[in-house]
N, C-alpha and C positions, 0 to 999 in steps of 0.2 A: 530595492527589490526585497520583499520579505519572504519568509519560508513558504507561505501558500502560493505566492506568485512564482517562485522558483519551481515548485512541484507541479504547478498547473501546466507547464510546458511539456511535461512527461505523461500527460493523460493518454491512456491507451497502451503504454509501455509496461513491461513486466518489471516489478520492483520487489525488493526485499525490505521489509519493515522490521526493525529490531526494537523491541521493548525491553524493559528490565527483566521480565521473566518469560518472554515468549518471542517467537519469530514467525513472521508471515511472509509468504511469497505468493504473488498473484498479479493480476492486471490492475493498474491504477485506473479507477473509473471516474472519480471526481475529487476535486479539492474545494473545500469550503472554508469559511472563517472558523478556525478552531478544530477542524477534523478532516480526515480523508476517508474515502471509501475504496476498498480493495476487494476484487473478486478473487477469492482464495479457492484453489482446486485441491481437494483432498488427495494426497498421494496414494491412498488405497483404492481410489476410483469407485468406491462403493457408495459414497455420498455425493450428491450433486454439488456443483460450485456454490459457495456461499458469499454473499456480499457482506463484508465486515467493515464496520466503522471504527476508526482508530482516532482517538483524541490527540491533539498536538502535545499536550503535557506528558502523554504516555510514550511518545516516540523518542527513542535514544538517537537513532539515525535511520536514514533511508538510502538504499543503494539501488540505482537504476541499472538494470542488466543491459549489456551491449548486444545489439543484434536481435532484439526481441520487440 
């Protein structure tokens, strides 16, 4: 099982994605060859949720939150 296959089982769950210089938290929408898409909600609630594409080479690690 590779990285994409492992993450695909968590589609629909809330994840934290850590990159070298940034951090995203949101719902994992899709997993594709080489990238994931996460719906990120702005904590200020002034901006609508944004679907963000993150390339695998930019991901340090992904944490799946329990109970979400």
